[in-house]
C-alpha positions as CSV (number, residue, x, y, z in Angstrom):
1,M,-7.5,-25.0,-14.0
2,S,-5.4,-22.3,-12.4
3,D,-6.2,-20.8,-9.1
4,K,-6.9,-17.4,-10.7
5,H,-9.4,-18.8,-13.2
6,F,-11.1,-20.8,-10.4
7,T,-11.6,-17.6,-8.5
8,Y,-13.1,-15.9,-11.6
9,I,-15.6,-18.8,-12.0
10,L,-16.6,-18.5,-8.3
11,S,-17.1,-14.8,-8.7
12,I,-19.5,-15.3,-11.5
13,V,-21.4,-17.9,-9.5
14,V,-21.5,-15.6,-6.5
15,G,-22.8,-12.8,-8.7
16,L,-25.6,-14.9,-10.1
17,L,-26.6,-16.0,-6.7
18,S,-26.6,-12.4,-5.4
19,G,-28.9,-11.4,-8.3
20,L,-31.2,-14.2,-7.4
21,V,-31.3,-13.2,-3.8
22,A,-32.2,-9.6,-4.7
23,V,-35.1,-10.9,-6.9
24,V,-36.3,-13.4,-4.2
25,L,-36.3,-10.8,-1.4
26,K,-38.0,-8.1,-3.5
27,N,-40.8,-10.5,-4.5
28,A,-41.2,-11.8,-1.0
29,V,-41.9,-8.3,0.3
30,H,-44.4,-7.7,-2.5
31,L,-46.1,-10.9,-1.6
32,V,-46.4,-10.0,2.1
33,E,-47.7,-6.5,1.2
34,Y,-50.3,-8.0,-1.3
35,L,-51.6,-10.4,1.3
36,L,-51.9,-7.6,3.9
37,K,-53.8,-5.3,1.6
38,T,-56.1,-7.7,-0.1
39,G,-59.7,-7.4,1.0
40,V,-59.0,-4.8,3.8
41,S,-58.8,-1.6,1.9
42,H,-61.6,0.0,3.9
43,V,-59.7,-0.3,7.2
44,H,-56.2,-0.3,5.8
45,D,-55.3,3.2,7.1
46,Y,-56.1,2.3,10.6
47,L,-54.1,-1.0,10.4
48,Y,-51.0,1.2,9.9
49,F,-51.0,1.5,13.7
50,I,-50.5,-2.2,14.3
51,Y,-48.9,-3.6,11.1
52,P,-45.3,-2.6,12.1
53,A,-45.6,-3.9,15.6
54,V,-47.1,-7.2,14.4
55,G,-44.3,-7.6,11.8
56,I,-41.5,-6.9,14.3
57,M,-43.1,-9.2,16.9
58,L,-43.2,-12.0,14.2
59,V,-39.5,-11.5,13.5
60,I,-38.7,-11.7,17.2
61,L,-40.7,-14.9,17.6
62,I,-39.2,-16.5,14.5
63,S,-35.7,-15.5,15.7
64,K,-36.3,-17.0,19.1
65,F,-38.1,-20.2,18.4
66,L,-37.2,-21.2,14.8
67,I,-33.8,-19.7,14.0
68,R,-32.9,-19.7,17.7
69,D,-30.5,-16.8,17.3
70,K,-30.5,-13.1,16.8
71,V,-30.9,-11.9,13.2
72,G,-28.4,-9.3,12.3
73,H,-29.0,-6.0,10.4
74,G,-27.0,-6.7,7.2
75,I,-23.7,-5.1,6.3
76,P,-22.4,-5.0,9.9
77,I,-22.5,-8.8,9.8
78,M,-20.1,-8.8,6.8
79,L,-17.8,-6.2,8.4
80,Y,-17.6,-8.3,11.6
81,A,-16.9,-11.5,9.7
82,I,-14.1,-9.8,7.8
83,S,-12.6,-8.1,10.9
84,K,-13.2,-10.7,13.6
85,G,-14.6,-13.9,12.1
86,N,-11.8,-14.9,9.7
87,G,-14.3,-14.4,6.8
88,N,-16.8,-16.9,8.2
89,I,-20.5,-16.2,8.4
90,G,-22.9,-18.6,9.9
91,R,-25.3,-20.8,7.9
92,K,-28.3,-19.3,9.5
93,D,-27.4,-15.9,7.9
94,T,-28.0,-17.4,4.4
95,F,-31.8,-17.3,5.0
96,A,-32.4,-15.4,8.3
97,S,-32.2,-11.9,6.9
98,I,-34.5,-12.8,4.0
99,I,-37.2,-14.0,6.3
100,G,-36.8,-11.2,8.8
101,A,-36.6,-8.4,6.2
102,S,-39.5,-9.7,4.2
103,I,-41.8,-9.6,7.2
104,T,-40.4,-6.4,8.6
105,V,-40.7,-4.4,5.4
106,G,-43.8,-6.2,4.2
107,F,-45.6,-5.1,7.4
108,G,-44.5,-1.5,6.9
109,G,-41.3,-1.4,8.8
110,S,-39.6,1.8,7.6
111,V,-36.3,0.3,6.5
112,G,-34.8,-1.1,3.3
113,L,-33.9,-4.4,1.7
114,E,-30.4,-3.5,0.4
115,G,-28.6,-4.4,3.7
116,P,-30.3,-7.8,4.1
117,T,-29.7,-8.6,0.4
118,V,-26.0,-7.8,0.7
119,A,-25.8,-9.7,4.0
120,T,-27.5,-12.8,2.6
121,S,-25.4,-12.8,-0.5
122,G,-22.3,-12.4,1.6
123,A,-23.3,-15.3,3.9
124,I,-23.9,-17.5,0.9
125,S,-20.5,-16.6,-0.5
126,S,-18.8,-17.2,2.9
127,N,-20.4,-20.6,3.3
128,L,-19.4,-21.6,-0.2
129,S,-15.9,-20.5,0.6
130,Q,-15.9,-22.5,3.8
131,L,-17.2,-25.6,1.9
132,L,-14.3,-25.2,-0.6
133,R,-11.8,-24.6,2.2
134,L,-10.6,-21.3,0.8
135,N,-8.2,-19.1,2.7
136,Y,-9.1,-15.8,4.4
137,K,-8.0,-13.7,1.5
138,K,-10.3,-15.4,-1.0
139,K,-13.2,-15.5,1.5
140,K,-12.9,-11.7,1.9
141,L,-12.7,-11.2,-1.8
142,L,-15.8,-13.3,-2.5
143,I,-17.7,-11.6,0.3
144,G,-16.9,-8.3,-1.4
145,A,-17.9,-9.8,-4.8
146,A,-21.2,-10.8,-3.2
147,A,-21.8,-7.3,-1.9
148,S,-21.0,-5.8,-5.2
149,G,-23.3,-8.2,-7.0
150,A,-26.2,-7.6,-4.6
151,L,-26.1,-3.9,-5.0
152,A,-25.6,-4.1,-8.8
153,A,-28.7,-6.3,-9.0
154,I,-30.9,-4.0,-6.9
155,F,-30.0,-0.7,-8.6
156,N,-28.9,-1.8,-12.0
157,A,-25.7,0.0,-11.3
158,P,-22.7,-2.4,-11.7
159,I,-20.0,0.3,-11.5
160,A,-21.3,1.9,-8.3
161,A,-21.6,-1.5,-6.8
162,I,-17.9,-2.1,-7.3
163,V,-17.1,1.2,-5.7
164,F,-19.3,0.2,-2.8
165,A,-17.4,-3.0,-2.2
166,I,-14.1,-1.1,-2.2
167,E,-15.3,1.8,-0.1
168,V,-17.6,0.1,2.5
169,I,-16.5,-3.5,2.5
170,M,-12.9,-2.2,2.5
171,L,-11.5,-4.3,-0.3
172,D,-8.2,-3.0,-1.8
173,L,-8.3,-1.9,-5.4
174,T,-6.0,-4.2,-7.2
175,I,-6.2,-6.3,-10.4
176,T,-6.6,-9.3,-8.2
177,S,-9.7,-7.9,-6.6
178,L,-11.1,-5.8,-9.5
179,I,-11.7,-8.6,-12.0
180,P,-13.7,-10.7,-9.6
181,L,-15.7,-7.7,-8.6
182,L,-16.4,-6.8,-12.2
183,L,-17.5,-10.4,-13.0
184,A,-19.8,-10.6,-9.9
185,S,-21.3,-7.2,-10.5
186,A,-22.0,-7.9,-14.2
187,S,-23.4,-11.4,-13.7
188,A,-25.7,-10.2,-10.9
189,T,-27.0,-7.4,-13.1
190,V,-27.7,-9.8,-15.9
191,M,-29.5,-12.2,-13.6
192,S,-31.7,-9.4,-12.2
193,R,-32.5,-8.0,-15.7
194,L,-33.4,-11.4,-17.1
195,I,-35.9,-12.0,-14.3
196,L,-37.2,-8.5,-13.6
197,S,-36.8,-7.1,-17.2
198,D,-37.0,-3.3,-16.8
199,D,-38.7,-3.4,-13.3
200,F,-36.1,-1.3,-11.5
201,L,-36.4,0.8,-8.4
202,F,-35.9,4.1,-10.2
203,H,-37.5,5.1,-13.5
204,F,-36.0,8.4,-14.6
205,R,-33.3,10.1,-16.6
206,V,-31.8,13.6,-16.0
207,I,-33.8,16.0,-18.1
208,D,-32.8,19.3,-16.5
209,E,-29.3,20.6,-17.3
210,F,-26.9,21.6,-14.5
211,Q,-26.5,25.4,-14.2
212,I,-23.1,26.5,-13.0
213,S,-24.8,29.6,-11.5
214,N,-26.4,27.3,-9.0
215,I,-23.1,26.0,-7.6
216,L,-23.5,28.0,-4.3
217,F,-26.8,26.3,-3.7
218,Y,-25.3,22.9,-4.1
219,I,-22.6,23.8,-1.5
220,V,-25.4,24.8,1.0
221,L,-27.2,21.6,0.1
222,G,-24.1,19.7,1.1
223,L,-24.3,21.3,4.5
224,F,-28.0,20.7,4.8
225,T,-27.7,17.0,3.9
226,G,-24.8,16.8,6.4
227,V,-27.1,18.1,9.1
228,L,-29.7,15.5,8.2
229,S,-27.1,12.8,8.2
230,V,-25.9,13.7,11.7
231,H,-29.5,13.8,12.8
232,F,-30.0,10.3,11.5
233,T,-26.9,8.9,13.2
234,K,-27.7,10.6,16.5
235,T,-31.3,9.4,16.3
236,Y,-30.3,5.9,15.6
237,F,-28.0,5.6,18.6
238,F,-30.4,7.4,20.9
239,T,-33.3,5.1,20.1
240,D,-31.0,2.1,20.4
241,K,-30.0,3.2,23.9
242,W,-33.5,4.1,24.9
243,L,-35.1,0.9,23.7
244,K,-32.5,-1.2,25.4
245,K,-33.7,0.2,28.7
246,I,-36.9,-1.8,28.1
247,E,-35.8,-5.2,29.4
248,N,-38.9,-7.1,28.3
249,V,-38.0,-8.5,24.9
250,Y,-41.7,-8.7,23.9
251,L,-42.6,-5.2,25.2
252,R,-39.8,-3.6,23.2
253,P,-41.2,-4.5,19.7
254,I,-44.7,-3.5,20.7
255,I,-43.6,0.0,21.9
256,G,-41.3,0.5,18.9
257,G,-43.8,-0.9,16.4
258,V,-46.7,1.2,17.7
259,L,-44.6,4.4,17.5
260,V,-43.6,3.5,13.9
261,G,-47.2,2.8,13.1
262,S,-48.3,6.1,14.5
263,L,-45.8,7.9,12.3
264,I,-46.9,6.0,9.3
265,F,-50.6,6.7,10.0
266,I,-49.9,10.4,9.9
267,F,-47.2,10.3,7.2
268,P,-48.1,7.3,5.0
269,Q,-45.0,8.0,2.9
270,L,-42.9,6.4,5.6
271,Y,-44.4,3.0,5.0
272,G,-41.8,0.4,4.0
273,E,-38.9,1.4,1.8
274,G,-40.5,4.6,0.5
275,F,-39.4,4.2,-3.2
276,P,-42.8,5.4,-4.6
277,T,-42.3,8.7,-2.8
278,I,-38.7,8.9,-3.9
279,N,-39.7,8.4,-7.6
280,A,-42.5,11.0,-7.3
281,L,-40.1,13.6,-5.9
282,I,-37.5,12.9,-8.6
283,A,-40.2,13.3,-11.2
284,D,-41.3,16.5,-9.5
285,D,-44.8,15.1,-9.0
286,L,-45.6,17.0,-5.9
287,D,-49.3,16.4,-6.0
288,K,-48.7,12.6,-5.7
289,V,-46.7,13.1,-2.6
290,L,-49.0,15.7,-0.9
291,T,-52.2,13.8,-1.6
292,S,-50.9,11.1,0.7
293,F,-51.4,13.5,3.6
294,S,-55.0,12.5,4.2
295,L,-55.1,14.2,7.6
296,F,-54.0,17.6,6.3
297,D,-55.6,20.0,3.8
298,I,-52.6,21.7,2.2
299,S,-54.1,22.9,-1.1
300,D,-52.6,26.1,-2.3
301,N,-50.5,26.5,0.9
302,M,-46.9,26.3,-0.1
303,F,-45.5,27.2,3.3
304,F,-47.4,24.4,5.1
305,G,-46.5,22.0,2.3
306,A,-42.9,22.9,2.8
307,L,-43.1,22.2,6.5
308,L,-44.7,18.8,5.9
309,L,-42.0,18.0,3.3
310,L,-39.3,19.0,5.7
311,A,-40.8,16.7,8.3
312,L,-40.4,13.7,6.0
313,P,-36.6,13.3,6.3
314,I,-36.6,14.0,10.0
315,L,-39.4,11.5,10.8
316,K,-37.9,8.9,8.4
317,A,-34.8,8.8,10.6
318,M,-37.0,8.2,13.6
319,A,-39.1,5.6,11.9
320,A,-36.1,3.7,10.6
321,S,-34.3,3.8,13.9
322,L,-37.3,2.6,15.8
323,T,-37.9,-0.2,13.4
324,L,-34.4,-1.5,13.6
325,N,-33.7,-1.0,17.3
326,S,-37.0,-2.5,18.4
327,G,-36.2,-5.8,16.7
328,G,-37.0,-5.4,13.0
329,V,-34.7,-6.6,10.3
330,G,-33.7,-4.3,7.4
331,G,-31.1,-1.9,6.1
332,I,-30.5,1.8,6.2
333,F,-29.7,2.2,2.5
334,A,-33.3,2.9,1.5
335,P,-34.0,5.3,4.4
336,T,-30.8,7.1,3.5
337,L,-32.1,7.6,-0.1
338,F,-35.5,8.7,1.2
339,I,-33.9,11.2,3.6
340,G,-31.7,12.6,0.8
341,S,-34.4,12.8,-1.8
342,S,-37.0,14.5,0.5
343,G,-34.3,16.8,1.9
344,G,-33.0,17.7,-1.5
345,Y,-36.5,18.3,-2.8
346,V,-37.7,20.5,0.0
347,F,-34.4,22.5,-0.4
348,G,-35.2,23.1,-4.0
349,Y,-38.9,23.8,-3.2
350,V,-37.9,26.5,-0.7
351,L,-35.6,28.1,-3.3
352,N,-38.4,28.2,-5.8
353,Y,-40.7,29.7,-3.1
354,L,-38.0,32.4,-2.5
355,G,-38.0,33.4,-6.2
356,F,-35.2,31.3,-7.7
357,E,-37.4,29.9,-10.5
358,N,-34.5,28.3,-12.5
359,I,-33.8,25.8,-9.7
360,S,-34.5,22.2,-10.8
361,R,-36.1,20.4,-7.9
362,S,-35.5,17.1,-9.6
363,N,-31.8,17.8,-9.8
364,F,-31.7,18.9,-6.1
365,T,-33.6,15.7,-5.2
366,L,-31.0,13.5,-6.9
367,V,-28.0,15.4,-5.5
368,G,-29.6,15.4,-2.1
369,M,-29.6,11.6,-2.2
370,A,-25.9,11.6,-2.8
371,G,-25.3,14.0,0.0
372,A,-27.3,11.8,2.5
373,M,-25.5,8.6,1.3
374,A,-22.1,10.3,1.7
375,G,-23.0,11.5,5.2
376,I,-24.9,8.6,6.7
377,L,-23.1,5.7,5.1
378,H,-19.7,7.5,5.0
379,A,-19.4,6.5,1.4
380,P,-19.0,9.6,-0.8
381,L,-17.6,7.7,-3.9
382,T,-20.5,5.2,-3.8
383,A,-22.9,8.1,-3.6
384,I,-21.5,10.0,-6.5
385,F,-21.2,7.0,-8.8
386,L,-24.6,5.5,-7.9
387,I,-26.6,8.6,-8.6
388,A,-24.6,9.3,-11.8
389,E,-25.1,5.7,-13.0
390,I,-28.8,5.3,-12.3
391,T,-29.6,8.7,-13.9
392,G,-28.1,7.3,-17.2
393,G,-25.3,9.9,-17.5
394,Y,-22.8,12.1,-15.8
395,S,-24.3,15.6,-16.4
396,L,-24.7,16.1,-12.6
397,F,-21.2,14.8,-11.8
398,L,-19.9,18.2,-10.6
399,P,-22.7,19.0,-8.2
400,L,-22.7,15.4,-7.0
401,M,-19.1,15.7,-6.1
402,I,-19.4,19.0,-4.3
403,T,-22.5,18.1,-2.3
404,A,-21.3,14.6,-1.4
405,V,-17.8,15.7,-0.2
406,I,-19.1,18.6,1.8
407,S,-21.7,16.4,3.5
408,F,-19.1,13.7,4.2
409,L,-16.6,16.2,5.7
410,F,-19.4,17.8,7.8
411,V,-20.5,14.5,9.3
412,K,-16.9,13.3,9.9
413,Y,-16.4,16.4,12.1
414,F,-19.2,15.2,14.4
415,T,-18.8,11.4,14.3
416,S,-15.8,9.2,13.2
417,F,-17.9,6.1,12.5
418,S,-21.1,5.3,10.6
419,V,-24.0,3.2,11.8
420,Y,-22.3,0.3,10.0
421,T,-18.9,0.7,11.6
422,R,-19.3,2.3,15.1
423,Q,-19.2,-0.8,17.2
424,L,-16.2,-2.4,15.4
425,G,-14.5,1.0,15.2
426,E,-14.8,1.8,18.9
427,E,-13.4,-1.6,19.8
428,G,-10.5,-1.1,17.4
429,D,-11.6,-4.1,15.2
430,L,-12.5,-2.3,12.0
431,I,-10.7,-3.3,8.8
432,T,-9.8,-0.1,6.8
433,H,-7.7,0.8,3.8
434,H,-5.0,1.8,6.3
435,K,-2.8,-1.3,5.7
436,D,-0.9,-1.0,8.9
437,R,-4.0,-0.8,11.1
438,A,-5.8,-3.4,9.0
439,V,-3.0,-6.0,9.5
440,L,-2.9,-5.2,13.3
441,T,-6.7,-5.7,13.4
442,L,-6.3,-9.1,11.7
443,M,-3.7,-10.2,14.3
444,R,-4.9,-11.8,17.5
445,L,-3.1,-11.2,20.8
446,Q,-3.9,-14.7,22.1
447,N,-2.1,-16.2,19.1
448,E,1.1,-14.3,19.9
449,I,1.4,-15.0,23.6
450,E,4.4,-17.3,24.5
451,K,3.8,-19.4,27.6
452,N,7.0,-21.4,27.8
453,F,8.5,-19.1,30.4
454,L,9.1,-20.8,33.8
455,T,7.7,-18.8,36.7
456,I,9.3,-18.6,40.1
457,N,7.8,-17.4,43.5
458,A,9.0,-14.1,44.8
459,Y,10.0,-15.7,48.2
460,K,12.1,-18.5,46.7
461,K,15.8,-18.3,47.2
462,L,18.7,-17.9,44.8
463,G,19.4,-21.6,44.8
464,D,15.8,-22.3,43.6
465,L,16.2,-19.7,40.9
466,V,19.4,-21.4,39.6
467,Q,17.5,-24.7,39.4
468,V,14.7,-23.1,37.4
469,V,17.3,-21.5,35.1
470,S,18.9,-24.9,34.4
471,Q,15.5,-26.2,33.2
472,S,14.7,-23.3,30.9
473,S,15.7,-22.2,27.4
474,R,14.6,-18.6,28.0
475,N,16.5,-15.8,29.7
476,L,13.4,-14.2,31.3
477,F,11.8,-15.5,34.4
478,P,8.4,-14.0,35.5
479,V,8.1,-13.6,39.3
480,V,4.7,-14.4,40.9
481,D,3.2,-14.8,44.3
482,D,1.2,-17.7,45.7
483,N,-1.9,-16.5,43.8
484,N,0.0,-16.2,40.4
485,T,-0.1,-12.4,40.6
486,F,2.7,-11.0,38.5
487,L,5.2,-9.0,40.5
488,G,8.2,-8.5,38.2
489,V,10.8,-10.3,36.1
490,V,14.3,-11.7,36.6
491,N,16.6,-11.3,33.6
492,L,19.3,-13.9,33.3
493,N,21.8,-11.3,32.2
494,D,21.3,-9.4,35.5
495,V,21.9,-12.4,37.8
496,R,24.6,-14.3,35.8
497,E,27.4,-13.3,38.1
498,I,25.6,-13.9,41.4
499,M,24.5,-17.4,40.2
500,F,28.1,-18.6,40.7
501,E,28.3,-17.5,44.4
502,R,27.1,-20.7,46.0
503,D,27.5,-19.3,49.5
504,R,24.6,-16.9,48.8
505,Y,22.1,-19.5,47.5
506,N,20.2,-19.6,50.8
507,E,20.7,-15.9,51.6
508,V,19.3,-14.0,48.6
509,Y,15.6,-14.0,47.8
510,V,14.2,-13.8,44.3
511,H,12.2,-10.6,45.0
512,E,15.6,-8.9,45.7
513,L,16.8,-9.8,42.2
514,M,13.7,-9.0,40.2
515,T,13.0,-5.8,38.3
516,P,9.6,-4.3,37.5
517,A,8.2,-4.7,34.0
518,P,8.5,-1.5,31.9
519,E,4.9,-2.0,30.8
520,F,2.0,-4.5,31.1
521,I,-0.1,-5.9,28.3
522,Y,-3.6,-6.7,29.3
523,F,-5.3,-9.7,27.7
524,T,-8.1,-7.5,26.3
525,D,-5.7,-5.0,24.6
526,T,-6.0,-4.5,20.9
527,M,-2.9,-5.1,18.8
528,E,-2.6,-1.4,18.1
529,Q,-2.5,-0.8,21.9
530,V,0.1,-3.6,22.2
531,M,2.4,-2.0,19.6
532,H,2.0,1.4,21.2
533,K,3.2,-0.1,24.5
534,F,6.2,-1.6,22.9
535,D,7.1,1.7,21.2
536,Q,6.7,3.6,24.4
537,S,8.6,1.2,26.6
538,G,11.4,0.3,24.2
539,A,11.2,-3.3,25.5
540,W,11.5,-6.5,23.4
541,N,9.4,-8.6,25.7
542,L,6.4,-7.6,27.8
543,P,4.3,-9.6,30.2
544,V,0.6,-10.3,29.5
545,V,-1.7,-10.2,32.5
546,T,-5.4,-10.1,33.3
547,H,-7.0,-7.0,34.7
548,D,-6.4,-8.3,38.2
549,S,-2.7,-8.8,37.4
550,K,-2.7,-12.6,37.1
551,Y,0.2,-13.7,34.9
552,I,-0.6,-15.3,31.5
553,G,2.6,-15.2,29.5
554,F,4.9,-12.9,27.5
555,V,4.7,-11.3,24.1
556,S,7.8,-10.8,22.0
557,K,8.3,-7.8,19.7
558,S,10.2,-10.0,17.2
559,K,7.4,-12.6,17.1
560,L,4.9,-9.8,16.5
561,F,7.0,-8.4,13.6
562,S,7.2,-11.9,12.0
563,A,3.4,-12.4,12.3
564,Y,2.9,-8.9,10.9
565,R,5.1,-9.5,7.9
566,Q,3.4,-12.8,7.2
567,L,-0.1,-11.4,7.3
568,L,1.0,-8.5,5.1
569,R,2.2,-11.0,2.5
570,D,-0.8,-13.3,2.8
571,F,-3.5,-10.6,2.5
572,Y,-2.1,-7.8,0.4
573,E,0.3,-9.2,-2.1
574,E,-0.9,-9.6,-5.6
575,G,-1.7,-13.1,-6.7
576,D,-0.5,-14.7,-9.9
């Protein structure tokens, strides 16, 4: 069997496993919710206060005493493995996210299951690749196939899932990658449909035609969803910073969980993933959404109803951020769809209130989801194709494109990275479709340091230097002091003549012959910083030191170029 066909078979296996993971996680959450609600309906509303805190606390305890490691939030685990972990994801991640997300979401945590499903599928794929001793390129491809399969199984949208793998997991669009993604996506969808039949997250088709006269409103909707997206991102990182100030690891989930529970008690639509509310908004079933506000009497009051609807996307961002940053496990995909759908609906609702009766609130709800996905996830193509695919047609393709692109550009003006990519991006470790930067990210400075340069003390004499030169095959000699602090370098070409003046062997000191290095490379520098220093200095060899100037070794530009070319061939050339 050829290597290519073996990869295709693995892609199908990964897809089937991804579909199975999606089904298992969905049923696990339903089981937890069923157990919580059975027999306690008369006090269920008041238990909203404590359910999220109990769920998050259980996750913390399970992580600490059973799994004995922190449970990650999903897609960032995969991005880290691709960028920094050589495509390797730990064995615990094959089950940790399923357990954590089932409890978090089942107890009402205001997050989604898509991220944990993708992460679990990716972890299974990575561990299978490690078992078969596959190289990094194939590990990365199969992780992307797992992500594609997981999303296809959840949304019954195999094409959008492939776009997601290319756009978010940063796979390159080549024939080598496209066929495995197609196989994984299709097989995962088949597995999901065989088990769940027609039990999908969304149950609708586009019934209102797009009116070209409303194009200006879709442009404004793009700006509105962009604002909501920036709000979500800022809220997420603010709550993360605020909750980290609470040093007690058991107090943090209690405070975060109770705050989430309070929000859910007032706004029950925030409970869990929120797909019942999303479906109601898409179906323009406003009564079903508003009757959930048991604390408010909003009958025949459109203005107050609009205010409550506007509060939903704002508070969903708070509830999701608090759930995740206080220790819960889940994803931001479902909260993103909730924010987009409620934001889009209230936008259409206000237009109707202002007298624009031909505005379809269902269409604005759908397009709003695309706008939020483009802004929060930084994935405009995924947003466009997902909404188009789950609606069963492409009649909304034009407004989807306009709103998604405007939202994405608006958000990029305020923040360069998404919630998924911020940490890796700020550290310079994010793999992107920019091949030059991607290869530099894959390179490791510690692997390129040469340590076969013989050092010499600054206060040694010329005769000592000549002896060191006779023992070395290199023409550079780092000069250090008694504490191994780097002081400069002696170049053999600069001292070749004086080396033959034996009468000066005991007169000339090494520090008189050394020259300062044109630039220093610190051991913690990224490869992009390293290459920038080579470009600025014009040097072919630069010393590597610690931040307190202790000498480590040298890096050669020629060796970096060789490693760069090898990585470029290994990871980006088409296979047979």
